[in-house]
DRENLUM-218840 format. One record per residue (C-alpha): chain; z, y, x; residue in three letters. Coordinates in steps of 0.1 Angstrom, whole numbers, plus 5000, padded with zeros to 4 digits. Layout:
@kette A | w Z | v Y | u X | rest ala;
...
// end
This chain:
@kette A | w 4077 | v 1312 | u 3532 | rest met;
@kette A | w 4081 | v 1343 | u 3555 | rest thr;
@kette A | w 4046 | v 1354 | u 3544 | rest ala;
@kette A | w 4060 | v 1361 | u 3509 | rest tyr;
@kette A | w 4092 | v 1378 | u 3521 | rest arg;
@kette A | w 4078 | v 1410 | u 3506 | rest phe;
@kette A | w 4086 | v 1395 | u 3471 | rest leu;
@kette A | w 4121 | v 1406 | u 3477 | rest leu;
@kette A | w 4113 | v 1442 | u 3481 | rest ser;
@kette A | w 4121 | v 1467 | u 3453 | rest gly;
@kette A | w 4083 | v 1473 | u 3445 | rest lys;
@kette A | w 4075 | v 1436 | u 3440 | rest trp;
@kette A | w 4108 | v 1431 | u 3421 | rest leu;
@kette A | w 4098 | v 1459 | u 3398 | rest gly;
@kette A | w 4063 | v 1441 | u 3392 | rest phe;
@kette A | w 4082 | v 1408 | u 3385 | rest phe;
@kette A | w 4105 | v 1426 | u 3359 | rest leu;
@kette A | w 4074 | v 1443 | u 3343 | rest leu;
@kette A | w 4056 | v 1408 | u 3341 | rest ala;
@kette A | w 4088 | v 1395 | u 3325 | rest cys;
@kette A | w 4089 | v 1423 | u 3299 | rest ala;
@kette A | w 4053 | v 1420 | u 3290 | rest ala;
@kette A | w 4057 | v 1382 | u 3286 | rest ala;
@kette A | w 4087 | v 1387 | u 3263 | rest val;
@kette A | w 4066 | v 1412 | u 3242 | rest val;
@kette A | w 4038 | v 1388 | u 3241 | rest ser;
@kette A | w 4061 | v 1358 | u 3230 | rest val;
@kette A | w 4076 | v 1380 | u 3203 | rest tyr;
@kette A | w 4041 | v 1389 | u 3190 | rest leu;
@kette A | w 4031 | v 1354 | u 3190 | rest gly;
@kette A | w 4060 | v 1342 | u 3171 | rest gly;
@kette A | w 4053 | v 1370 | u 3146 | rest trp;
@kette A | w 4018 | v 1359 | u 3141 | rest gln;
@kette A | w 4030 | v 1323 | u 3139 | rest met;
@kette A | w 4054 | v 1334 | u 3111 | rest asp;
@kette A | w 4025 | v 1350 | u 3092 | rest arg;
@kette A | w 4004 | v 1319 | u 3096 | rest asn;
@kette A | w 4033 | v 1297 | u 3084 | rest asp;
@kette A | w 4038 | v 1321 | u 3054 | rest his;
@kette A | w 4001 | v 1317 | u 3044 | rest leu;
@kette A | w 4002 | v 1279 | u 3049 | rest val;
@kette A | w 4030 | v 1279 | u 3024 | rest gly;
@kette A | w 4012 | v 1301 | u 3000 | rest glu;
@kette A | w 3982 | v 1281 | u 3002 | rest asn;
@kette A | w 4001 | v 1249 | u 2995 | rest ala;
@kette A | w 4016 | v 1265 | u 2964 | rest lys;
@kette A | w 3980 | v 1275 | u 2953 | rest ile;
@kette A | w 3966 | v 1241 | u 2958 | rest thr;
@kette A | w 3995 | v 1223 | u 2940 | rest gln;
@kette A | w 4001 | v 1246 | u 2912 | rest asn;
@kette A | w 3969 | v 1264 | u 2903 | rest tyr;
@kette A | w 3954 | v 1238 | u 2880 | rest arg;
@kette A | w 3987 | v 1221 | u 2870 | rest ala;
@kette A | w 3996 | v 1213 | u 2835 | rest glu;
@kette A | w 4012 | v 1244 | u 2819 | rest pro;
@kette A | w 4049 | v 1246 | u 2813 | rest leu;
@kette A | w 4058 | v 1252 | u 2777 | rest thr;
@kette A | w 4085 | v 1263 | u 2753 | rest gly;
@kette A | w 4119 | v 1274 | u 2768 | rest ala;
@kette A | w 4110 | v 1260 | u 2802 | rest gln;
@kette A | w 4081 | v 1284 | u 2804 | rest ala;
@kette A | w 4100 | v 1314 | u 2790 | rest ala;
@kette A | w 4130 | v 1311 | u 2814 | rest glu;
@kette A | w 4106 | v 1314 | u 2845 | rest gln;
@kette A | w 4103 | v 1351 | u 2836 | rest phe;
@kette A | w 4140 | v 1356 | u 2837 | rest ala;
@kette A | w 4148 | v 1334 | u 2866 | rest val;
@kette A | w 4116 | v 1326 | u 2887 | rest his;
@kette A | w 4114 | v 1296 | u 2909 | rest asp;
@kette A | w 4091 | v 1307 | u 2938 | rest glu;
@kette A | w 4079 | v 1272 | u 2941 | rest arg;
@kette A | w 4063 | v 1275 | u 2909 | rest leu;
@kette A | w 4043 | v 1307 | u 2917 | rest thr;
@kette A | w 4006 | v 1303 | u 2904 | rest trp;
@kette A | w 4018 | v 1276 | u 2880 | rest his;
@kette A | w 4004 | v 1280 | u 2845 | rest pro;
@kette A | w 4027 | v 1286 | u 2815 | rest val;
@kette A | w 4018 | v 1284 | u 2777 | rest glu;
@kette A | w 4035 | v 1309 | u 2755 | rest leu;
@kette A | w 4033 | v 1315 | u 2718 | rest thr;
@kette A | w 4042 | v 1347 | u 2702 | rest gly;
@kette A | w 4028 | v 1383 | u 2694 | rest arg;
@kette A | w 4016 | v 1411 | u 2717 | rest tyr;
@kette A | w 4032 | v 1446 | u 2715 | rest arg;
@kette A | w 4000 | v 1467 | u 2721 | rest pro;
@kette A | w 4016 | v 1500 | u 2713 | rest glu;
@kette A | w 4036 | v 1497 | u 2746 | rest glu;
@kette A | w 4006 | v 1487 | u 2767 | rest gln;
@kette A | w 4006 | v 1501 | u 2804 | rest val;
@kette A | w 3977 | v 1504 | u 2828 | rest leu;
@kette A | w 3983 | v 1496 | u 2865 | rest val;
@kette A | w 3962 | v 1521 | u 2885 | rest arg;
@kette A | w 3941 | v 1516 | u 2918 | rest asn;
@kette A | w 3933 | v 1479 | u 2914 | rest arg;
@kette A | w 3901 | v 1468 | u 2933 | rest pro;
@kette A | w 3881 | v 1439 | u 2921 | rest gln;
@kette A | w 3845 | v 1430 | u 2931 | rest asn;
@kette A | w 3840 | v 1462 | u 2952 | rest gly;
@kette A | w 3851 | v 1484 | u 2923 | rest arg;
@kette A | w 3884 | v 1502 | u 2914 | rest val;
@kette A | w 3899 | v 1498 | u 2881 | rest gly;
@kette A | w 3931 | v 1490 | u 2862 | rest tyr;
@kette A | w 3953 | v 1459 | u 2853 | rest glu;
@kette A | w 3962 | v 1459 | u 2817 | rest val;
@kette A | w 3999 | v 1450 | u 2812 | rest leu;
@kette A | w 4011 | v 1443 | u 2776 | rest val;
@kette A | w 4047 | v 1431 | u 2766 | rest pro;
@kette A | w 4046 | v 1397 | u 2746 | rest phe;
@kette A | w 4074 | v 1386 | u 2724 | rest arg;
@kette A | w 4076 | v 1348 | u 2723 | rest thr;
@kette A | w 4087 | v 1327 | u 2694 | rest gln;
@kette A | w 4121 | v 1324 | u 2710 | rest gly;
@kette A | w 4126 | v 1362 | u 2710 | rest gly;
@kette A | w 4122 | v 1367 | u 2747 | rest asp;
@kette A | w 4100 | v 1396 | u 2758 | rest ile;
@kette A | w 4078 | v 1390 | u 2789 | rest val;
@kette A | w 4052 | v 1411 | u 2808 | rest val;
@kette A | w 4016 | v 1397 | u 2807 | rest leu;
@kette A | w 3986 | v 1409 | u 2827 | rest asp;
@kette A | w 3957 | v 1406 | u 2805 | rest arg;
@kette A | w 3932 | v 1413 | u 2833 | rest gly;
@kette A | w 3912 | v 1439 | u 2850 | rest trp;
@kette A | w 3891 | v 1468 | u 2836 | rest ile;
@kette A | w 3869 | v 1492 | u 2856 | rest pro;
@kette A | w 3872 | v 1530 | u 2858 | rest thr;
@kette A | w 3849 | v 1548 | u 2834 | rest gly;
@kette A | w 3820 | v 1571 | u 2840 | rest glu;
@kette A | w 3841 | v 1602 | u 2832 | rest ala;
@kette A | w 3851 | v 1624 | u 2862 | rest ala;
@kette A | w 3888 | v 1619 | u 2853 | rest asn;
@kette A | w 3886 | v 1582 | u 2864 | rest gly;
@kette A | w 3900 | v 1568 | u 2832 | rest met;
@kette A | w 3885 | v 1537 | u 2818 | rest pro;
@kette A | w 3860 | v 1541 | u 2789 | rest asp;
@kette A | w 3877 | v 1516 | u 2768 | rest glu;
@kette A | w 3907 | v 1492 | u 2770 | rest val;
@kette A | w 3901 | v 1459 | u 2751 | rest pro;
@kette A | w 3928 | v 1453 | u 2724 | rest ala;
@kette A | w 3948 | v 1421 | u 2725 | rest pro;
@kette A | w 3945 | v 1398 | u 2697 | rest pro;
@kette A | w 3966 | v 1406 | u 2666 | rest pro;
@kette A | w 3991 | v 1384 | u 2649 | rest gly;
@kette A | w 4004 | v 1351 | u 2664 | rest arg;
@kette A | w 3987 | v 1342 | u 2698 | rest val;
@kette A | w 3990 | v 1314 | u 2720 | rest thr;
@kette A | w 3986 | v 1327 | u 2756 | rest val;
@kette A | w 3981 | v 1306 | u 2788 | rest thr;
@kette A | w 3990 | v 1325 | u 2821 | rest ala;
@kette A | w 3999 | v 1318 | u 2857 | rest arg;
@kette A | w 4033 | v 1330 | u 2871 | rest leu;
@kette A | w 4035 | v 1358 | u 2896 | rest gln;
@kette A | w 4066 | v 1374 | u 2911 | rest pro;
@kette A | w 4069 | v 1412 | u 2904 | rest gly;
@kette A | w 4059 | v 1438 | u 2929 | rest glu;
@kette A | w 4081 | v 1463 | u 2947 | rest pro;
@kette A | w 4080 | v 1499 | u 2937 | rest gly;
@kette A | w 4058 | v 1524 | u 2957 | rest val;
@kette A | w 4077 | v 1556 | u 2948 | rest gly;
@kette A | w 4045 | v 1572 | u 2934 | rest arg;
@kette A | w 4041 | v 1588 | u 2900 | rest gly;
@kette A | w 4013 | v 1580 | u 2878 | rest ala;
@kette A | w 3997 | v 1597 | u 2846 | rest pro;
@kette A | w 4011 | v 1591 | u 2811 | rest glu;
@kette A | w 4005 | v 1555 | u 2801 | rest gly;
@kette A | w 3999 | v 1542 | u 2837 | rest gln;
@kette A | w 4021 | v 1529 | u 2865 | rest ile;
@kette A | w 4016 | v 1526 | u 2903 | rest ala;
@kette A | w 4026 | v 1489 | u 2907 | rest ser;
@kette A | w 4038 | v 1460 | u 2886 | rest ile;
@kette A | w 4074 | v 1469 | u 2892 | rest asp;
@kette A | w 4091 | v 1450 | u 2865 | rest leu;
@kette A | w 4123 | v 1469 | u 2867 | rest glu;
@kette A | w 4105 | v 1502 | u 2862 | rest glu;
@kette A | w 4088 | v 1486 | u 2832 | rest leu;
@kette A | w 4122 | v 1475 | u 2817 | rest arg;
@kette A | w 4133 | v 1512 | u 2821 | rest glu;
@kette A | w 4102 | v 1525 | u 2805 | rest arg;
@kette A | w 4103 | v 1502 | u 2775 | rest trp;
@kette A | w 4142 | v 1505 | u 2773 | rest asp;
@kette A | w 4146 | v 1469 | u 2762 | rest arg;
@kette A | w 4155 | v 1436 | u 2780 | rest pro;
@kette A | w 4126 | v 1420 | u 2795 | rest ile;
@kette A | w 4121 | v 1391 | u 2821 | rest gly;
@kette A | w 4121 | v 1409 | u 2855 | rest thr;
@kette A | w 4118 | v 1379 | u 2877 | rest ala;
@kette A | w 4081 | v 1372 | u 2871 | rest ala;
@kette A | w 4051 | v 1383 | u 2850 | rest tyr;
@kette A | w 4020 | v 1362 | u 2838 | rest gly;
@kette A | w 3983 | v 1366 | u 2847 | rest glu;
@kette A | w 3965 | v 1356 | u 2815 | rest val;
@kette A | w 3935 | v 1335 | u 2817 | rest phe;
@kette A | w 3933 | v 1321 | u 2781 | rest ala;
@kette A | w 3941 | v 1334 | u 2746 | rest glu;
@kette A | w 3940 | v 1315 | u 2714 | rest asp;
@kette A | w 3925 | v 1330 | u 2692 | rest pro;
@kette A | w 3902 | v 1346 | u 2718 | rest ala;
@kette A | w 3894 | v 1382 | u 2714 | rest pro;
@kette A | w 3857 | v 1395 | u 2711 | rest ala;
@kette A | w 3862 | v 1415 | u 2742 | rest val;
@kette A | w 3888 | v 1409 | u 2769 | rest ala;
@kette A | w 3896 | v 1423 | u 2804 | rest pro;
@kette A | w 3882 | v 1403 | u 2834 | rest ala;
@kette A | w 3907 | v 1376 | u 2846 | rest pro;
@kette A | w 3919 | v 1377 | u 2880 | rest ser;
@kette A | w 3897 | v 1358 | u 2905 | rest pro;
@kette A | w 3908 | v 1326 | u 2919 | rest glu;
@kette A | w 3927 | v 1332 | u 2951 | rest pro;
@kette A | w 3914 | v 1321 | u 2985 | rest glu;
@kette A | w 3933 | v 1295 | u 3005 | rest thr;
@kette A | w 3923 | v 1307 | u 3040 | rest asp;
@kette A | w 3950 | v 1310 | u 3066 | rest ser;
@kette A | w 3931 | v 1337 | u 3084 | rest gly;
@kette A | w 3932 | v 1341 | u 3122 | rest pro;
@kette A | w 3969 | v 1343 | u 3127 | rest his;
@kette A | w 3971 | v 1309 | u 3144 | rest leu;
@kette A | w 3946 | v 1318 | u 3170 | rest ser;
@kette A | w 3961 | v 1352 | u 3175 | rest tyr;
@kette A | w 3995 | v 1335 | u 3180 | rest ser;
@kette A | w 3979 | v 1311 | u 3207 | rest leu;
@kette A | w 3964 | v 1341 | u 3224 | rest gln;
@kette A | w 3996 | v 1361 | u 3227 | rest trp;
@kette A | w 4013 | v 1329 | u 3240 | rest tyr;
@kette A | w 3984 | v 1327 | u 3266 | rest ala;
@kette A | w 3990 | v 1363 | u 3275 | rest phe;
@kette A | w 4026 | v 1357 | u 3282 | rest ala;
@kette A | w 4016 | v 1329 | u 3307 | rest ala;
@kette A | w 3987 | v 1350 | u 3322 | rest leu;
@kette A | w 4011 | v 1378 | u 3332 | rest phe;
@kette A | w 4028 | v 1354 | u 3356 | rest phe;
@kette A | w 3995 | v 1340 | u 3367 | rest val;
@kette A | w 3984 | v 1376 | u 3375 | rest ala;
@kette A | w 4016 | v 1382 | u 3394 | rest tyr;
@kette A | w 4013 | v 1351 | u 3414 | rest gly;
@kette A | w 3976 | v 1359 | u 3422 | rest tyr;
@kette A | w 3985 | v 1395 | u 3433 | rest ala;
@kette A | w 4013 | v 1382 | u 3456 | rest ala;
@kette A | w 3989 | v 1357 | u 3471 | rest arg;
@kette A | w 3963 | v 1385 | u 3477 | rest gln;
@kette A | w 3990 | v 1406 | u 3492 | rest gln;
@kette A | w 4001 | v 1378 | u 3517 | rest ala;
@kette A | w 3965 | v 1373 | u 3525 | rest arg;
@kette A | w 3960 | v 1409 | u 3532 | rest asn;
@kette A | w 3991 | v 1410 | u 3554 | rest asp;
@kette A | w 3977 | v 1380 | u 3573 | rest ala;
@kette A | w 3944 | v 1400 | u 3578 | rest trp;
@kette A | w 3964 | v 1430 | u 3590 | rest asp;
@kette A | w 3982 | v 1407 | u 3616 | rest arg;
@kette A | w 3949 | v 1394 | u 3628 | rest gln;
@kette A | w 3936 | v 1430 | u 3631 | rest phe;
@kette A | w 3966 | v 1440 | u 3652 | rest ala;
@kette A | w 3960 | v 1410 | u 3674 | rest glu;
@kette A | w 3923 | v 1420 | u 3676 | rest glu;
@kette A | w 3934 | v 1455 | u 3688 | rest met;
@kette A | w 3958 | v 1441 | u 3714 | rest glu;
@kette A | w 3929 | v 1419 | u 3726 | rest arg;
@kette A | w 3907 | v 1450 | u 3729 | rest arg;
@kette A | w 3934 | v 1470 | u 3748 | rest leu;
@kette A | w 3938 | v 1441 | u 3772 | rest ala;
@kette A | w 3901 | v 1447 | u 3782 | rest arg;
@kette A | w 3907 | v 1484 | u 3793 | rest phe;
@kette A | w 3944 | v 1482 | u 3804 | rest tyr;
@kette A | w 3963 | v 1460 | u 3827 | rest asp;
@kette A | w 4000 | v 1450 | u 3821 | rest glu;
@kette A | w 4014 | v 1482 | u 3838 | rest asp;
@kette A | w 3992 | v 1505 | u 3814 | rest gly;
@kette A | w 3967 | v 1514 | u 3840 | rest asn;
@kette A | w 3931 | v 1520 | u 3827 | rest tyr;
@kette A | w 3907 | v 1493 | u 3841 | rest ile;
@kette A | w 3877 | v 1499 | u 3820 | rest gly;
@kette A | w 3843 | v 1509 | u 3831 | rest asp;
@kette A | w 3836 | v 1538 | u 3806 | rest gly;
@kette A | w 3853 | v 1570 | u 3799 | rest asp;
@kette A | w 3889 | v 1565 | u 3791 | rest glu;
@kette A | w 3891 | v 1593 | u 3767 | rest glu;
@kette A | w 3862 | v 1579 | u 3746 | rest leu;
@kette A | w 3879 | v 1546 | u 3746 | rest val;
@kette A | w 3912 | v 1561 | u 3735 | rest val;
@kette A | w 3895 | v 1580 | u 3707 | rest arg;
@kette A | w 3876 | v 1548 | u 3694 | rest gln;
@kette A | w 3907 | v 1528 | u 3694 | rest leu;
@kette A | w 3929 | v 1554 | u 3678 | rest glu;
@kette A | w 3902 | v 1560 | u 3651 | rest met;
@kette A | w 3901 | v 1523 | u 3642 | rest ala;
@kette A | w 3938 | v 1520 | u 3642 | rest asp;
@kette A | w 3942 | v 1549 | u 3618 | rest asp;
@kette A | w 3916 | v 1536 | u 3593 | rest met;
@kette A | w 3928 | v 1531 | u 3557 | rest pro;
@kette A | w 3934 | v 1495 | u 3547 | rest ala;
@kette A | w 3902 | v 1492 | u 3527 | rest his;
@kette A | w 3882 | v 1503 | u 3557 | rest leu;
@kette A | w 3901 | v 1482 | u 3582 | rest lys;
@kette A | w 3890 | v 1451 | u 3562 | rest ser;
@kette A | w 3856 | v 1458 | u 3576 | rest leu;
@kette A | w 3868 | v 1452 | u 3611 | rest met;
@kette A | w 3888 | v 1421 | u 3602 | rest arg;
@kette A | w 3874 | v 1391 | u 3618 | rest pro;
@kette A | w 3856 | v 1367 | u 3594 | rest arg;
@kette A | w 3863 | v 1330 | u 3596 | rest pro;
@kette A | w 3835 | v 1313 | u 3617 | rest gln;
@kette A | w 3820 | v 1281 | u 3610 | rest arg;
@kette A | w 3827 | v 1253 | u 3633 | rest arg;
@kette A | w 3798 | v 1243 | u 3655 | rest arg;
@kette A | w 3794 | v 1211 | u 3675 | rest ser;
@kette A | w 3774 | v 1230 | u 3702 | rest arg;
@kette A | w 3783 | v 1265 | u 3716 | rest pro;
@kette A | w 3757 | v 1292 | u 3707 | rest thr;
@kette A | w 3738 | v 1312 | u 3732 | rest trp;
@kette A | w 3762 | v 1341 | u 3724 | rest glu;
@kette A | w 3793 | v 1319 | u 3734 | rest asp;
@kette A | w 3775 | v 1309 | u 3766 | rest glu;
@kette A | w 3767 | v 1346 | u 3776 | rest glu;
@kette A | w 3804 | v 1356 | u 3769 | rest asp;
@kette A | w 3815 | v 1327 | u 3791 | rest ala;
@kette A | w 3792 | v 1338 | u 3818 | rest met;
@kette A | w 3804 | v 1375 | u 3817 | rest leu;
@kette A | w 3840 | v 1364 | u 3816 | rest asp;
@kette A | w 3833 | v 1342 | u 3848 | rest ala;
@kette A | w 3816 | v 1372 | u 3866 | rest leu;
@kette A | w 3844 | v 1395 | u 3858 | rest glu;
@kette A | w 3870 | v 1372 | u 3872 | rest arg;
@kette A | w 3849 | v 1368 | u 3904 | rest gln;
@kette A | w 3847 | v 1405 | u 3908 | rest ser;
@kette A | w 3885 | v 1408 | u 3907 | rest arg;
// end
């Protein structure tokens, strides 16, 4: 383990803390994506269970607009009563099928006297430059039986709107606008009216039950958290290998010095000592990325010595005889 003693240095402790911080952030983002996936899974389960269920009727249906059970989102309700078209409101900036338009909100008084908000559907913007719709289909007059799907109200967006319009389906804002008690826990997306009008807004399209890429994103973030430590371990291993190569280089330099100097430091080489010293100093002062070019490469083991080995052995023998 002495080869990895550098891990206790301030530099490598900083690298480790940085890897820990990056892993913590990745785990947090992975959990956030997993929460989004769980939310979509829950919403898809409600759509699958409720979208085509038998409608709630009577008081059971009306009370959902005052106290909405989130488990019944998308569940159909059947209401009988009368529209109040004089208080109709358009919700602006609503896209559908690649176009921008409006949702048509109309208050509806049930037979029991409750007033609820119904979204009759979508209409496109008109051809005029002001972006207003060309025509808003009128609701059926008189007594009407409406079938709609429950939806929770939307939060306010803090933006104004022209007269007769609203920026979001903020039920509290509608209650203040109409200045009368209404159900503010939910509204209904209409998909059937009896009697049916000659012209009606387009109903809301069936929602998709796709959970999206959140699960895969979550797994990727968790994988990143592990990879930070893998990268740290790989970098530490490379540092240990580089240190080992540096030690081998130092040993190689000592071996070269031994060929030119005896134990007392006397020059025993054949060439010019100044040239030898210059070459050795130049090699010793090389940057690390250039020193790697001089590091000994691992040699393959051979069963028989090569001619180069034999030549080196002969030269060493002659040198010993000459001494």
